[in-house]
N, CA, C and O of each residue as an XYZ file, in Angstrom:
536
protein
N     100.154    -53.536     25.252
C      99.119    -52.798     24.570
C      97.759    -53.341     25.033
O      97.573    -54.554     25.134
N      96.821    -52.444     25.311
C      95.522    -52.910     25.778
C      94.667    -53.411     24.611
O      95.033    -53.262     23.445
N      93.515    -54.012     24.953
C      92.654    -54.624     23.927
C      92.169    -53.618     22.891
O      92.133    -53.916     21.697
N      91.797    -52.434     23.346
C      91.291    -51.398     22.424
C      92.384    -51.001     21.427
O      92.127    -50.886     20.229
N      93.589    -50.797     21.926
C      94.703    -50.428     21.049
C      95.011    -51.555     20.063
O      95.325    -51.291     18.902
N      94.923    -52.795     20.511
C      95.163    -53.926     19.614
C      94.103    -53.995     18.510
O      94.415    -54.301     17.359
N      92.851    -53.707     18.871
C      91.776    -53.690     17.870
C      92.024    -52.596     16.832
O      91.856    -52.806     15.631
N      92.423    -51.439     17.320
C      92.687    -50.317     16.416
C      93.866    -50.643     15.508
O      93.833    -50.340     14.315
N      94.910    -51.260     16.064
C      96.073    -51.626     15.256
C      95.705    -52.676     14.212
O      96.199    -52.633     13.086
N      94.839    -53.619     14.583
C      94.397    -54.633     13.620
C      93.626    -53.978     12.473
O      93.807    -54.340     11.311
N      92.771    -53.021     12.803
C      92.016    -52.314     11.768
C      92.960    -51.522     10.866
O      92.785    -51.498      9.648
N      93.955    -50.879     11.464
C      94.946    -50.122     10.690
C      95.707    -51.057      9.750
O      95.970    -50.701      8.601
N      96.058    -52.237     10.229
C      96.781    -53.211      9.402
C      95.937    -53.666      8.218
O      96.434    -53.770      7.097
N      94.652    -53.937      8.474
C      93.751    -54.336      7.381
C      93.626    -53.212      6.356
O      93.593    -53.453      5.149
N      93.558    -51.992      6.856
C      93.427    -50.831      5.977
C      94.655    -50.710      5.071
O      94.528    -50.371      3.894
N      95.827    -50.982      5.610
C      97.059    -50.883      4.834
C      97.082    -51.917      3.709
O      97.682    -51.687      2.659
N      96.430    -53.046      3.933
C      96.421    -54.115      2.941
C      95.290    -53.971      1.924
O      95.414    -54.446      0.795
N      94.198    -53.326      2.306
C      93.032    -53.208      1.434
C      92.839    -51.744      1.029
O      92.079    -51.008      1.657
N      93.516    -51.353      0.006
C      93.507    -49.947     -0.420
C      92.126    -49.448     -0.822
O      91.855    -48.250     -0.734
N      91.255    -50.339     -1.258
C      89.919    -49.898     -1.664
C      89.121    -49.386     -0.470
O      88.304    -48.476     -0.612
N      89.350    -49.957      0.689
C      88.667    -49.486      1.896
C      89.193    -48.137      2.342
O      88.504    -47.404      3.051
N      90.407    -47.802      1.934
C      91.034    -46.559      2.365
C      90.223    -45.343      1.927
O      90.068    -44.400      2.703
N      89.707    -45.343      0.709
C      88.951    -44.186      0.214
C      87.721    -43.918      1.071
O      87.427    -42.766      1.389
N      87.003    -44.966      1.446
C      85.838    -44.807      2.319
C      86.276    -44.295      3.687
O      85.646    -43.413      4.271
N      87.355    -44.861      4.175
C      87.878    -44.487      5.491
C      88.276    -43.020      5.521
O      87.895    -42.291      6.437
N      89.039    -42.582      4.524
C      89.536    -41.207      4.522
C      88.376    -40.230      4.351
O      88.425    -39.111      4.862
N      87.345    -40.645      3.642
C      86.148    -39.808      3.493
C      85.476    -39.609      4.859
O      85.050    -38.500      5.182
N      85.379    -40.673      5.655
C      84.783    -40.577      6.994
C      85.608    -39.676      7.902
O      85.056    -38.895      8.677
N      86.929    -39.783      7.805
C      87.797    -38.921      8.612
C      87.574    -37.467      8.220
O      87.473    -36.595      9.083
N      87.499    -37.206      6.921
C      87.246    -35.850      6.428
C      85.914    -35.296      6.918
O      85.818    -34.126      7.289
N      84.892    -36.140      6.918
C      83.574    -35.712      7.400
C      83.629    -35.363      8.888
O      83.018    -34.389      9.329
N      84.366    -36.168      9.652
C      84.472    -35.880     11.086
C      85.223    -34.577     11.324
O      84.849    -33.803     12.205
N      86.275    -34.322     10.552
C      87.018    -33.065     10.740
C      86.130    -31.867     10.414
O      86.218    -30.834     11.077
N      85.279    -31.996      9.400
C      84.360    -30.896      9.061
C      83.353    -30.659     10.184
O      83.061    -29.515     10.532
N      82.823    -31.751     10.750
C      81.871    -31.611     11.867
C      82.534    -30.932     13.057
O      81.953    -30.042     13.679
N      83.752    -31.357     13.369
C      84.460    -30.772     14.510
C      84.754    -29.305     14.240
O      84.581    -28.462     15.120
N      85.202    -28.994     13.018
C      85.501    -27.593     12.662
C      84.283    -26.709     12.837
O      84.387    -25.582     13.322
N      83.123    -27.226     12.438
C      81.889    -26.445     12.535
C      81.450    -26.264     13.985
O      80.939    -25.207     14.355
N      81.648    -27.294     14.803
C      81.151    -27.268     16.177
C      82.157    -26.738     17.202
O      81.762    -26.209     18.241
N      83.445    -26.876     16.914
C      84.481    -26.543     17.911
C      85.614    -25.753     17.259
O      86.637    -26.324     16.881
N      85.435    -24.482     17.132
C      86.420    -23.618     16.474
C      87.781    -23.703     17.175
O      88.818    -23.578     16.522
N      87.788    -23.913     18.488
C      89.036    -23.931     19.246
C      89.834    -25.229     19.062
O      90.895    -25.376     19.669
N      89.364    -26.154     18.259
C      90.112    -27.383     17.996
C      90.788    -27.343     16.619
O      91.065    -28.382     16.020
N      91.042    -26.137     16.136
C      91.616    -25.954     14.804
C      92.958    -26.680     14.643
O      93.218    -27.275     13.597
N      93.801    -26.634     15.665
C      95.114    -27.274     15.566
C      94.985    -28.789     15.404
O      95.728    -29.400     14.636
N      94.043    -29.391     16.128
C      93.797    -30.826     15.972
C      93.385    -31.119     14.534
O      93.894    -32.056     13.917
N      92.477    -30.331     14.007
C      91.997    -30.527     12.636
C      93.155    -30.381     11.646
O      93.278    -31.178     10.716
N      93.998    -29.375     11.839
C      95.147    -29.178     10.944
C      96.069    -30.395     10.953
O      96.539    -30.830      9.901
N      96.322    -30.938     12.129
C      97.211    -32.099     12.234
C      96.583    -33.345     11.609
O      97.263    -34.119     10.936
N      95.296    -33.531     11.835
C      94.598    -34.677     11.232
C      94.611    -34.544      9.708
O      94.808    -35.530      8.999
N      94.405    -33.339      9.211
C      94.432    -33.121      7.761
C      95.820    -33.398      7.185
O      95.935    -33.897      6.065
N      96.858    -33.086      7.928
C      98.216    -33.413      7.498
C      98.365    -34.929      7.363
O      98.872    -35.416      6.352
N      97.924    -35.676      8.381
C      98.021    -37.138      8.328
C      97.193    -37.686      7.162
O      97.605    -38.631      6.491
N      96.036    -37.091      6.931
C      95.193    -37.511      5.808
C      95.908    -37.300      4.475
O      95.885    -38.178      3.612
N      96.542    -36.142      4.304
C      97.271    -35.858      3.058
C      98.414    -36.850      2.876
O      98.639    -37.356      1.777
N      99.130    -37.120      3.957
C     100.255    -38.036      3.877
C      99.805    -39.413      3.397
O     100.398    -39.994      2.489
N      98.754    -39.918      4.018
C      98.259    -41.245      3.643
C      97.650    -41.256      2.245
O      97.840    -42.209      1.489
N      96.928    -40.211      1.906
C      96.304    -40.150      0.577
C      97.365    -40.150     -0.513
O      97.240    -40.868     -1.506
N      98.398    -39.357     -0.334
C      99.478    -39.318     -1.336
C     100.175    -40.674     -1.432
O     100.564    -41.101     -2.519
N     100.328    -41.344     -0.300
C     100.947    -42.673     -0.295
C     100.060    -43.678     -1.033
O     100.529    -44.385     -1.926
N      98.788    -43.741     -0.662
C      97.893    -44.727     -1.264
C      97.579    -44.430     -2.733
O      97.228    -45.338     -3.487
N      97.703    -43.183     -3.137
C      97.525    -42.835     -4.553
C      98.787    -43.115     -5.368
O      98.782    -42.990     -6.592
N      99.864    -43.494     -4.684
C     101.112    -43.792     -5.378
C     101.929    -42.565     -5.722
O     102.884    -42.653     -6.493
N     101.569    -41.420     -5.162
C     102.283    -40.180     -5.460
C     103.525    -40.008     -4.591
O     104.494    -39.374     -5.009
N     103.499    -40.566     -3.398
C     104.625    -40.434     -2.459
C     104.920    -41.799     -1.875
O     104.016    -42.470     -1.378
N     106.172    -42.218     -1.929
C     106.520    -43.552     -1.421
C     107.648    -43.515     -0.402
O     108.366    -44.502     -0.240
N     107.814    -42.404      0.280
C     108.910    -42.253      1.220
C     108.625    -42.749      2.637
O     109.362    -42.419      3.566
N     107.573    -43.531      2.809
C     107.227    -44.022      4.147
C     107.533    -45.504      4.287
O     107.376    -46.280      3.344
N     107.972    -45.878      5.477
C     108.125    -47.298      5.784
C     106.750    -47.870      6.123
O     105.799    -47.122      6.349
N     106.652    -49.179      6.156
C     105.387    -49.825      6.529
C     105.007    -49.442      7.959
O     103.827    -49.266      8.262
N     105.998    -49.313      8.832
C     105.729    -48.907     10.216
C     105.129    -47.509     10.299
O     104.231    -47.257     11.103
N     105.628    -46.605      9.467
C     105.083    -45.246      9.437
C     103.640    -45.260      8.956
O     102.783    -44.582      9.523
N     103.373    -46.031      7.911
C     102.005    -46.129      7.383
C     101.066    -46.656      8.471
O      99.983    -46.108      8.675
N     101.473    -47.704      9.159
C     100.627    -48.272     10.212
C     100.415    -47.273     11.352
O      99.324    -47.195     11.917
N     101.442    -46.521     11.683
C     101.314    -45.521     12.746
C     100.344    -44.424     12.338
O      99.500    -44.012     13.134
N     100.456    -43.946     11.101
C      99.535    -42.920     10.605
C      98.099    -43.446     10.587
O      97.171    -42.753     11.006
N      97.927    -44.661     10.103
C      96.585    -45.257     10.077
C      96.042    -45.443     11.490
O      94.865    -45.187     11.745
N      96.892    -45.886     12.399
C      96.469    -46.057     13.794
C      95.906    -44.743     14.330
O      94.839    -44.719     14.944
N      96.631    -43.653     14.092
C      96.192    -42.349     14.586
C      94.846    -41.939     14.035
O      94.003    -41.419     14.767
N      94.636    -42.168     12.746
C      93.365    -41.765     12.147
C      92.224    -42.710     12.530
O      91.084    -42.272     12.689
N      92.520    -43.989     12.676
C      91.488    -44.925     13.149
C      91.080    -44.537     14.565
O      89.894    -44.521     14.891
N      92.063    -44.226     15.403
C      91.763    -43.801     16.775
C      90.915    -42.529     16.760
O      89.938    -42.422     17.501
N      91.288    -41.579     15.925
C      90.558    -40.324     15.803
C      89.108    -40.574     15.384
O      88.196    -39.901     15.864
N      88.902    -41.530     14.498
C      87.557    -41.823     13.985
C      86.706    -42.622     14.971
O      85.478    -42.591     14.896
N      87.345    -43.329     15.882
C      86.626    -44.166     16.834
C      85.905    -43.286     17.855
O      86.553    -42.550     18.599
N      84.564    -43.351     17.900
C      83.819    -42.454     18.795
C      83.955    -42.801     20.280
O      83.869    -41.918     21.134
N      84.164    -44.061     20.582
C      84.250    -44.460     21.992
C      85.679    -44.865     22.320
O      85.969    -46.037     22.559
N      86.554    -43.889     22.328
C      87.934    -44.169     22.681
C      88.107    -43.945     24.178
O      87.130    -44.057     24.918
N      89.288    -43.640     24.643
C      89.544    -43.502     26.079
C      88.599    -42.487     26.719
O      87.992    -42.757     27.756
N      88.482    -41.325     26.093
C      87.514    -40.311     26.542
C      86.532    -40.138     25.387
O      86.904    -39.599     24.345
N      85.284    -40.584     25.551
C      84.321    -40.525     24.435
C      84.183    -39.119     23.858
O      84.131    -38.130     24.590
N      84.125    -39.054     22.523
C      84.100    -37.782     21.810
C      82.841    -36.962     22.058
O      82.838    -35.753     21.829
N      81.776    -37.602     22.522
C      80.543    -36.842     22.732
C      80.609    -35.939     23.959
O      79.711    -35.122     24.165
N      81.655    -36.067     24.780
C      81.842    -35.164     25.913
C      82.447    -33.876     25.349
O      83.565    -33.907     24.833
N      81.742    -32.754     25.434
C      82.222    -31.513     24.801
C      83.656    -31.158     25.166
O      84.035    -31.159     26.338
N      84.438    -30.858     24.147
C      85.848    -30.445     24.221
C      86.754    -31.488     24.854
O      87.742    -31.893     24.241
N      86.444    -31.928     26.053
C      87.301    -32.901     26.757
C      87.375    -34.200     25.974
O      88.392    -34.892     26.013
N      86.308    -34.534     25.266
C      86.253    -35.788     24.514
C      87.306    -35.899     23.434
O      87.645    -37.004     23.008
N      87.824    -34.780     22.990
C      88.847    -34.815     21.936
C      90.266    -34.723     22.495
O      91.233    -34.770     21.735
N      90.401    -34.592     23.811
C      91.740    -34.424     24.380
C      92.604    -35.670     24.171
O      93.804    -35.550     23.927
N      92.012    -36.860     24.264
C      92.805    -38.060     24.029
C      93.154    -38.196     22.546
O      94.244    -38.656     22.203
N      92.228    -37.797     21.666
C      92.528    -37.815     20.232
C      93.714    -36.893     19.941
O      94.638    -37.250     19.210
N      93.660    -35.708     20.530
C      94.730    -34.732     20.367
C      96.059    -35.298     20.869
O      97.092    -35.124     20.224
N      96.033    -35.967     22.005
C      97.251    -36.567     22.568
C      97.836    -37.610     21.627
O      99.045    -37.635     21.394
N      96.986    -38.464     21.090
C      97.459    -39.512     20.176
C      98.043    -38.886     18.914
O      99.115    -39.285     18.457
N      97.337    -37.904     18.351
C      97.819    -37.254     17.122
C      99.162    -36.563     17.373
O     100.077    -36.682     16.558
N      99.286    -35.850     18.481
C     100.552    -35.171     18.775
C     101.678    -36.156     19.070
O     102.831    -35.893     18.727
N     101.365    -37.269     19.691
C     102.366    -38.305     19.927
C     102.901    -38.811     18.585
O     104.106    -38.994     18.413
N     101.992    -39.031     17.647
C     102.392    -39.505     16.316
C     103.216    -38.439     15.595
O     104.250    -38.744     15.002
N     102.759    -37.200     15.649
C     103.481    -36.102     15.001
C     104.906    -36.004     15.562
O     105.871    -35.853     14.814
N     105.014    -36.093     16.874
C     106.332    -35.988     17.521
C     107.245    -37.144     17.108
O     108.427    -36.938     16.833
N     106.699    -38.346     17.067
C     107.521    -39.512     16.771
C     107.824    -39.705     15.290
O     108.758    -40.424     14.934
N     107.051    -39.075     14.440
C     107.287    -39.193     12.998
C     107.793    -37.887     12.392
O     107.632    -37.657     11.194
N     108.399    -37.041     13.205
C     108.776    -35.711     12.722
C     109.723    -35.751     11.518
O     109.646    -34.872     10.659
N     110.613    -36.745     11.433
C     111.506    -36.831     10.269
C     110.717    -37.186      9.010
O     110.945    -36.619      7.941
N     109.785    -38.134      9.151
C     108.939    -38.505      8.010
C     108.067    -37.330      7.585
O     107.871    -37.090      6.393
N     107.549    -36.605      8.561
C     106.688    -35.459      8.267
C     107.486    -34.351      7.587
O     107.013    -33.728      6.637
N     108.700    -34.109      8.080
C     109.554    -33.081      7.467
C     109.876    -33.452      6.017
O     109.829    -32.597      5.132
N     110.200    -34.713      5.774
C     110.500    -35.161      4.405
C     109.260    -35.029      3.519
O     109.358    -34.607      2.367
N     108.094    -35.390      4.059
C     106.847    -35.259      3.290
C     106.561    -33.793      2.981
O     106.217    -33.452      1.849
N     106.702    -32.925      3.981
C     106.454    -31.493      3.761
C     107.385    -30.930      2.697
O     106.971    -30.134      1.854
N     108.644    -31.349      2.743
C     109.619    -30.916      1.737
C     109.176    -31.365      0.344
O     109.199    -30.590     -0.612
N     108.777    -32.624      0.254
C     108.297    -33.172     -1.015
C     107.060    -32.408     -1.495
O     106.950    -32.064     -2.672
N     106.134    -32.147     -0.572
C     104.896    -31.453     -0.925
C     105.189    -30.049     -1.465
O     104.579    -29.619     -2.444
N     106.117    -29.343     -0.829
C     106.505    -28.005     -1.294
C     107.151    -28.102     -2.674
O     106.871    -27.287     -3.553
N     108.012    -29.098     -2.862
C     108.664    -29.249     -4.167
C     107.643    -29.561     -5.259
O     107.807    -29.136     -6.403
N     106.599    -30.296     -4.911
C     105.545    -30.606     -5.884
C     104.772    -29.359     -6.282
O     104.456    -29.163     -7.455
N     104.470    -28.517     -5.301
C     103.722    -27.298     -5.626
C     104.595    -26.331     -6.418
O     104.090    -25.608     -7.276
N     105.892    -26.308     -6.145
C     106.824    -25.462     -6.896
C     106.938    -25.971     -8.325
O     106.972    -25.178     -9.266
N     106.997    -27.289     -8.494
C     107.099    -27.891     -9.817
C     105.864    -27.570    -10.646
O     105.975    -27.280    -11.837
N     104.691    -27.620    -10.028
C     103.450    -27.320    -10.761
C     103.381    -25.858    -11.178
O     102.842    -25.539    -12.237
N     103.923    -24.970    -10.353
C     103.891    -23.534    -10.661
C     104.897    -23.168    -11.749
O     104.655    -22.279    -12.565
N     106.047    -23.881    -11.743
C     107.128    -23.588    -12.697
C     107.438    -24.820    -13.542
O     108.443    -25.487    -13.297
N     106.616    -25.135    -14.514
C     106.854    -26.358    -15.311
C     108.086    -26.302    -16.172
O     108.388    -27.262    -16.881
C-alpha cells in the first residue's frame, strides 16, 4: 500500500474509533456530493453510490444497523475519506476526469462488499415496510 493509501486508512481507523468526529465527516461528504450534483449532472451514479455508503455508515454509527464487520466499516470509511480528499491520485479540480479515480475506488468497494450491501439494502427495505405497516 502506498503512503497516501496508508494515510487514508489511518484516518478511516481513527474515524471508526471516534464516533463524534463521524458526524462532522459525514456532513462534509454530504456537502461535497451536493456540490458535485450541482456542477456535474453526469456524475449522478457516483453520487448515488456515495450516498449509499453514507447511509450504511450513518445507520451503523447511529446504532440502527449492526450487520457489518470491523473490516467492512473500515473499507466504507476508506472509500468516503478517499472521496473527500481533494488531492487524490487524480485531483478533483480537473473537470470530470478528477472524479474518475474516486469513481473507481467507490465501485471497487461496492463490488467487494456486495454481500454486505445486499444485506443492508434488505434491512433498509424491511425498515421502510415496518414503518408503513406498524
